[in-house]
C-alpha positions as a LaTeX table, in Angstrom:
\begin{tabular}{lrrr}
\hline
Residue & $x$ (\AA) & $y$ (\AA) & $z$ (\AA) \\
\hline
Met1 & 28.20 & $-6.83$ & 4.38 \\
Ser2 & 29.79 & $-7.26$ & 8.12 \\
Glu3 & 33.10 & $-7.55$ & 6.31 \\
Gly4 & 32.38 & $-3.83$ & 4.18 \\
His5 & 31.18 & $-2.26$ & 7.01 \\
Gly6 & 33.91 & $-3.33$ & 8.68 \\
Arg7 & 37.10 & $-2.29$ & 6.57 \\
Tyr8 & 35.81 & 1.05 & 7.76 \\
His9 & 35.91 & 2.78 & 3.98 \\
Phe10 & 32.54 & 3.76 & 2.25 \\
Gly11 & 32.88 & 2.24 & $-1.09$ \\
Glu12 & 34.85 & $-0.71$ & 0.29 \\
Asn13 & 31.37 & $-1.20$ & 2.46 \\
Arg14 & 29.17 & 0.09 & $-0.61$ \\
Gln15 & 30.46 & $-2.77$ & $-2.69$ \\
Phe16 & 30.20 & $-6.14$ & $-0.70$ \\
Cys17 & 26.48 & $-4.86$ & $-0.66$ \\
Tyr18 & 26.22 & $-4.77$ & $-3.77$ \\
Asp19 & 28.44 & $-8.18$ & $-3.40$ \\
Ala20 & 25.16 & $-9.75$ & $-0.70$ \\
Arg21 & 22.69 & $-8.46$ & $-3.11$ \\
Gly22 & 24.22 & $-10.51$ & $-6.25$ \\
Ser23 & 24.53 & $-13.05$ & $-3.51$ \\
Leu24 & 20.69 & $-13.12$ & $-2.95$ \\
Gln25 & 20.12 & $-13.83$ & $-6.58$ \\
Glu26 & 22.85 & $-16.51$ & $-7.37$ \\
Thr27 & 20.43 & $-18.47$ & $-4.16$ \\
Ile28 & 17.43 & $-17.82$ & $-6.60$ \\
Thr29 & 18.80 & $-19.29$ & $-9.49$ \\
Trp30 & 20.08 & $-22.08$ & $-7.25$ \\
Leu31 & 16.81 & $-22.57$ & $-6.10$ \\
Gln32 & 15.06 & $-22.95$ & $-9.17$ \\
Lys33 & 17.35 & $-25.71$ & $-9.87$ \\
Ala34 & 16.63 & $-27.40$ & $-6.67$ \\
Lys35 & 13.10 & $-27.62$ & $-7.83$ \\
Met36 & 13.68 & $-28.20$ & $-11.29$ \\
Arg37 & 15.57 & $-31.08$ & $-9.84$ \\
Gly38 & 12.67 & $-32.29$ & $-7.63$ \\
Leu39 & 15.29 & $-31.33$ & $-4.19$ \\
Ile40 & 12.74 & $-29.41$ & $-2.99$ \\
Thr41 & 8.35 & $-29.00$ & $-2.59$ \\
Asp42 & 6.54 & $-26.77$ & $-4.88$ \\
Glu43 & 5.26 & $-25.02$ & $-1.85$ \\
Arg44 & 8.52 & $-24.09$ & $-0.17$ \\
Tyr45 & 9.94 & $-23.29$ & $-3.43$ \\
Glu46 & 6.79 & $-20.57$ & $-3.51$ \\
Glu47 & 7.68 & $-19.50$ & $-0.16$ \\
Leu48 & 11.40 & $-18.97$ & $-0.80$ \\
Pro49 & 12.17 & $-17.10$ & $-3.63$ \\
Asp50 & 9.13 & $-14.03$ & $-2.00$ \\
Glu51 & 11.40 & $-13.99$ & 1.72 \\
Leu52 & 14.41 & $-13.64$ & $-1.18$ \\
Thr53 & 12.63 & $-10.46$ & $-2.66$ \\
Glu54 & 11.80 & $-8.91$ & 0.70 \\
Ile55 & 16.07 & $-9.43$ & 2.17 \\
Arg56 & 17.28 & $-8.03$ & $-0.79$ \\
Lys57 & 15.60 & $-4.92$ & $-0.63$ \\
Met58 & 17.90 & $-4.81$ & 2.66 \\
Pro59 & 21.11 & $-4.12$ & 1.52 \\
Asn60 & 19.35 & $-1.32$ & $-0.92$ \\
Gly61 & 18.54 & 0.44 & 1.92 \\
Tyr62 & 21.78 & 0.30 & 3.70 \\
Val63 & 23.21 & 1.73 & 0.66 \\
Arg64 & 20.84 & 4.68 & 0.44 \\
Ser65 & 21.17 & 5.20 & 4.75 \\
Ile66 & 25.09 & 5.55 & 4.09 \\
Gly67 & 24.40 & 8.02 & 1.79 \\
Lys68 & 26.39 & 7.81 & $-2.38$ \\
Asn69 & 29.43 & 10.15 & $-1.83$ \\
Arg70 & 31.08 & 9.17 & 1.24 \\
Ser71 & 34.47 & 9.29 & 1.05 \\
Ser72 & 34.73 & 7.20 & 4.60 \\
\hline
\end{tabular}
């Protein structure tokens, strides 16, 4: 998200936010795999997706705060 902000163009900034959101979703998938392979405890597995769900809201809120149709 920082890289997108540093480009000073709304479209690229927004795209980096969407990329960040996709990476968070990918992390959830890797957590599922880690649990199936016994690499993390059940307790930790239950905690992390909730935290990631909260974090996933942040890029969405940021995109809304900067507007949908800005040209720069």
